[in-house]
KOLDOTI-26628 format. One record per residue: residue number from 1; x, y, z of N, C-alpha, C in turn; residue in three letters; chain. Coordinates in nm, 2 decimals, padded with zeros to 4 digits, always signed. Layout:
ATOM   n   n_c1   n_c2   n_c3  ca_c1  ca_c2  ca_c3   c_c1   c_c2   c_c3 res chain
ATOM NUM      X      Y      Z      X      Y      Z      X      Y      Z ALA     A
...
//
This chain:
ATOM   n   n_c1   n_c2   n_c3  ca_c1  ca_c2  ca_c3   c_c1   c_c2   c_c3 res chain
ATOM   1 +16.47 -01.89 +10.22 +16.59 -01.91 +10.29 +16.57 -02.03 +10.38 MET     A
ATOM   2 +16.65 -02.13 +10.37 +16.66 -02.25 +10.46 +16.79 -02.26 +10.54 LYS     A
ATOM   3 +16.77 -02.29 +10.67 +16.89 -02.30 +10.75 +16.87 -02.42 +10.85 LYS     A
ATOM   4 +16.98 -02.50 +10.86 +16.97 -02.60 +10.97 +17.03 -02.54 +11.09 ILE     A
ATOM   5 +16.95 -02.55 +11.21 +17.00 -02.49 +11.33 +16.97 -02.59 +11.44 TYR     A
ATOM   6 +17.06 -02.65 +11.50 +17.05 -02.74 +11.62 +16.96 -02.85 +11.59 ARG     A
ATOM   7 +16.97 -02.91 +11.47 +16.89 -03.02 +11.42 +16.75 -02.99 +11.38 ASN     A
ATOM   8 +16.72 -02.86 +11.36 +16.59 -02.82 +11.31 +16.61 -02.75 +11.17 PHE     A
ATOM   9 +16.52 -02.77 +11.09 +16.53 -02.69 +10.96 +16.44 -02.57 +10.97 GLU     A
ATOM  10 +16.49 -02.45 +10.95 +16.43 -02.32 +10.96 +16.40 -02.28 +10.81 LEU     A
ATOM  11 +16.28 -02.26 +10.77 +16.24 -02.22 +10.64 +16.17 -02.09 +10.64 ASP     A
ATOM  12 +16.22 -01.99 +10.57 +16.16 -01.85 +10.57 +16.18 -01.80 +10.44 THR     A
ATOM  13 +16.07 -01.75 +10.38 +16.08 -01.68 +10.25 +15.96 -01.59 +10.23 HIS     A
ATOM  14 +15.98 -01.49 +10.14 +15.88 -01.39 +10.10 +15.82 -01.44 +09.97 LYS     A
ATOM  15 +15.69 -01.43 +09.95 +15.63 -01.47 +09.83 +15.50 -01.38 +09.81 GLU     A
ATOM  16 +15.47 -01.36 +09.68 +15.36 -01.27 +09.66 +15.23 -01.35 +09.68 LYS     A
ATOM  17 +15.14 -01.28 +09.75 +15.01 -01.34 +09.78 +14.91 -01.33 +09.66 SER     A
ATOM  18 +14.80 -01.39 +09.67 +14.71 -01.39 +09.56 +14.66 -01.24 +09.54 LEU     A
ATOM  19 +14.66 -01.16 +09.64 +14.61 -01.02 +09.63 +14.73 -00.93 +09.57 ALA     A
ATOM  20 +14.85 -00.98 +09.56 +14.95 -00.91 +09.50 +15.06 -00.85 +09.58 GLY     A
ATOM  21 +15.05 -00.87 +09.71 +15.15 -00.81 +09.80 +15.23 -00.92 +09.87 TYR     A
ATOM  22 +15.34 -00.89 +09.92 +15.45 -00.98 +09.97 +15.40 -01.03 +10.11 LEU     A
ATOM  23 +15.41 -01.16 +10.13 +15.39 -01.22 +10.26 +15.52 -01.29 +10.30 LEU     A
ATOM  24 +15.55 -01.28 +10.44 +15.66 -01.35 +10.48 +15.62 -01.49 +10.54 LEU     A
ATOM  25 +15.66 -01.60 +10.48 +15.61 -01.73 +10.52 +15.73 -01.80 +10.61 TYR     A
ATOM  26 +15.69 -01.88 +10.71 +15.80 -01.93 +10.79 +15.75 -02.07 +10.85 PHE     A
ATOM  27 +15.85 -02.16 +10.87 +15.82 -02.29 +10.93 +15.94 -02.34 +11.00 ALA     A
ATOM  28 +15.92 -02.43 +11.10 +16.03 -02.50 +11.17 +15.99 -02.65 +11.16 ILE     A
ATOM  29 +16.08 -02.73 +11.11 +16.07 -02.87 +11.10 +16.18 -02.94 +11.18 TYR     A
ATOM  30 +16.15 -03.05 +11.24 +16.26 -03.13 +11.30 +16.32 -03.23 +11.20 ASP     A
ATOM  31 +16.42 -03.30 +11.24 +16.48 -03.39 +11.14 +16.40 -03.50 +11.09 LYS     A
ATOM  32 +16.29 -03.53 +11.16 +16.19 -03.63 +11.11 +16.08 -03.57 +11.03 ASP     A
ATOM  33 +16.09 -03.44 +11.00 +15.98 -03.37 +10.92 +15.86 -03.33 +11.00 GLY     A
ATOM  34 +15.86 -03.34 +11.14 +15.75 -03.29 +11.21 +15.75 -03.13 +11.21 TYR     A
ATOM  35 +15.64 -03.07 +11.18 +15.63 -02.93 +11.17 +15.59 -02.88 +11.31 GLU     A
ATOM  36 +15.68 -02.80 +11.37 +15.66 -02.74 +11.50 +15.59 -02.61 +11.49 TRP     A
ATOM  37 +15.63 -02.52 +11.40 +15.58 -02.39 +11.39 +15.56 -02.36 +11.24 VAL     A
ATOM  38 +15.45 -02.29 +11.21 +15.44 -02.25 +11.06 +15.34 -02.13 +11.07 CYS     A
ATOM  39 +15.35 -02.05 +10.96 +15.26 -01.94 +10.95 +15.31 -01.84 +10.84 GLY     A
ATOM  40 +15.24 -01.73 +10.84 +15.28 -01.62 +10.75 +15.24 -01.49 +10.81 PHE     A
ATOM  41 +15.31 -01.38 +10.76 +15.28 -01.25 +10.82 +15.28 -01.15 +10.71 GLU     A
ATOM  42 +15.20 -01.05 +10.72 +15.21 -00.93 +10.64 +15.29 -00.82 +10.72 ASP     A
ATOM  43 +15.42 -00.83 +10.69 +15.51 -00.74 +10.76 +15.63 -00.70 +10.68 CYS     A
ATOM  44 +15.70 -00.60 +10.73 +15.82 -00.55 +10.67 +15.95 -00.61 +10.70 THR     A
ATOM  45 +15.94 -00.72 +10.79 +16.06 -00.79 +10.85 +16.14 -00.85 +10.73 ASP     A
ATOM  46 +16.26 -00.85 +10.75 +16.35 -00.92 +10.65 +16.35 -01.07 +10.68 LYS     A
ATOM  47 +16.38 -01.15 +10.58 +16.39 -01.30 +10.60 +16.50 -01.33 +10.71 VAL     A
ATOM  48 +16.61 -01.26 +10.71 +16.71 -01.29 +10.80 +16.66 -01.26 +10.95 VAL     A
ATOM  49 +16.59 -01.15 +10.96 +16.54 -01.12 +11.09 +16.44 -01.23 +11.15 GLU     A
ATOM  50 +16.36 -01.29 +11.05 +16.27 -01.40 +11.09 +16.35 -01.52 +11.13 LYS     A
ATOM  51 +16.45 -01.55 +11.06 +16.54 -01.66 +11.09 +16.60 -01.65 +11.22 ILE     A
ATOM  52 +16.64 -01.53 +11.26 +16.69 -01.50 +11.40 +16.58 -01.53 +11.50 ASP     A
ATOM  53 +16.46 -01.49 +11.48 +16.35 -01.52 +11.57 +16.33 -01.67 +11.58 TYR     A
ATOM  54 +16.34 -01.74 +11.47 +16.31 -01.89 +11.47 +16.42 -01.95 +11.55 LEU     A
ATOM  55 +16.55 -01.91 +11.54 +16.66 -01.96 +11.62 +16.63 -01.94 +11.77 GLN     A
ATOM  56 +16.58 -01.83 +11.81 +16.53 -01.81 +11.94 +16.44 -01.91 +11.99 GLN     A
ATOM  57 +16.34 -01.94 +11.90 +16.24 -02.05 +11.93 +16.30 -02.18 +11.96 TRP     A
ATOM  58 +16.40 -02.22 +11.87 +16.47 -02.34 +11.89 +16.55 -02.35 +12.02 VAL     A
ATOM  59 +16.62 -02.24 +12.05 +16.69 -02.23 +12.18 +16.59 -02.25 +12.30 ASP     A
ATOM  60 +16.47 -02.18 +12.29 +16.37 -02.20 +12.39 +16.32 -02.34 +12.40 GLU     A
ATOM  61 +16.31 -02.41 +12.29 +16.27 -02.55 +12.28 +16.36 -02.63 +12.37 PHE     A
ATOM  62 +16.49 -02.62 +12.34 +16.58 -02.70 +12.43 +16.58 -02.66 +12.57 TYR     A
ATOM  63 +16.56 -02.54 +12.60 +16.55 -02.49 +12.74 +16.43 -02.56 +12.80 THR     A
ATOM  64 +16.32 -02.57 +12.73 +16.20 -02.62 +12.78 +16.22 -02.77 +12.81 ASN     A
ATOM  65 +16.29 -02.85 +12.72 +16.32 -02.98 +12.74 +16.40 -03.01 +12.87 VAL     A
ATOM  66 +16.50 -02.92 +12.88 +16.59 -02.93 +13.00 +16.51 -02.92 +13.13 GLU     A
ATOM  67 +16.40 -02.83 +13.12 +16.32 -02.81 +13.23 +16.19 -02.90 +13.23 ASN     A
ATOM  68 +16.20 -03.01 +13.16 +16.09 -03.10 +13.15 +15.95 -03.03 +13.12 ASN     A
ATOM  69 +15.95 -02.95 +13.01 +15.83 -02.88 +12.97 +15.81 -02.91 +12.82 ILE     A
ATOM  70 +15.68 -02.95 +12.79 +15.66 -02.98 +12.64 +15.65 -02.84 +12.57 CYS     A
ATOM  71 +15.73 -02.84 +12.45 +15.73 -02.72 +12.38 +15.60 -02.71 +12.28 SER     A
ATOM  72 +15.52 -02.81 +12.28 +15.40 -02.80 +12.21 +15.28 -02.74 +12.29 ASP     A
ATOM  73 +15.26 -02.80 +12.41 +15.15 -02.77 +12.49 +15.18 -02.71 +12.62 CYS     A
ATOM  74 +15.31 -02.71 +12.66 +15.37 -02.64 +12.78 +15.33 -02.72 +12.90 TYR     A
ATOM  75 +15.29 -02.84 +12.89 +15.26 -02.92 +13.01 +15.39 -02.99 +13.05 GLU     A
ATOM  76 +15.39 -03.04 +13.17 +15.52 -03.10 +13.23 +15.53 -03.24 +13.16 GLU     A
ATOM  77 +15.66 -03.27 +13.13 +15.70 -03.40 +13.08 +15.71 -03.50 +13.20 LEU     A
ATOM  78 +15.70 -03.62 +13.16 +15.72 -03.73 +13.27 +15.87 -03.76 +13.28 ASP     A
ATOM  79 +15.91 -03.85 +13.37 +16.05 -03.88 +13.38 +16.12 -03.93 +13.26 ASP     A
ATOM  80 +16.05 -03.99 +13.17 +16.10 -04.04 +13.05 +16.11 -03.93 +12.94 ARG     A
ATOM  81 +16.08 -03.81 +12.96 +16.07 -03.70 +12.87 +15.96 -03.72 +12.77 LEU     A
ATOM  82 +15.84 -03.77 +12.81 +15.73 -03.80 +12.73 +15.62 -03.71 +12.76 TYR     A
ATOM  83 +15.55 -03.65 +12.67 +15.43 -03.57 +12.69 +15.31 -03.66 +12.66 CYS     A
ATOM  84 +15.22 -03.69 +12.76 +15.12 -03.77 +12.74 +15.00 -03.69 +12.68 LYS     A
ATOM  85 +15.00 -03.56 +12.68 +14.91 -03.48 +12.61 +14.93 -03.47 +12.46 PHE     A
ATOM  86 +15.05 -03.46 +12.42 +15.08 -03.45 +12.27 +15.13 -03.58 +12.21 CYS     A
ATOM  87 +15.15 -03.67 +12.30 +15.21 -03.81 +12.25 +15.35 -03.79 +12.19 ASP     A
ATOM  88 +15.43 -03.71 +12.25 +15.56 -03.68 +12.20 +15.67 -03.72 +12.29 LEU     A
ATOM  89 +15.77 -03.79 +12.23 +15.88 -03.84 +12.31 +16.00 -03.75 +12.28 ASP     A
ATOM  90 +16.05 -03.68 +12.38 +16.15 -03.58 +12.36 +16.29 -03.64 +12.37 TYR     A
ATOM  91 +16.30 -03.77 +12.40 +16.43 -03.83 +12.41 +16.52 -03.81 +12.27 ASN     A
ATOM  92 +16.45 -03.81 +12.15 +16.53 -03.80 +12.04 +16.59 -03.66 +12.01 LYS     A
ATOM  93 +16.55 -03.57 +12.10 +16.61 -03.43 +12.09 +16.72 -03.40 +12.18 TYR     A
ATOM  94 +16.75 -03.51 +12.26 +16.87 -03.49 +12.35 +16.99 -03.56 +12.29 ILE     A
ATOM  95 +17.09 -03.49 +12.29 +17.22 -03.54 +12.23 +17.29 -03.64 +12.31 LYS     A
//
């Protein structure tokens, strides 16, 4: 299941692993294709439940930017909303 939420693409799906059981795969991409979060879980969660969790992550991302905090390393952003540790410019995420 793919969903666009606040300019991020949330991708979650279940797929059979090589061992034969289902895994829940998930990822968050920004509009430029930068991957912010990715992983997989051996869980009974539904895809929709994981999408809800990923939406919470995006909401927290914007809260962090508003508070001048990098959502990648959690260090403080400078006055230009730039993280010198991650080399990320957060201005493109401000509407």
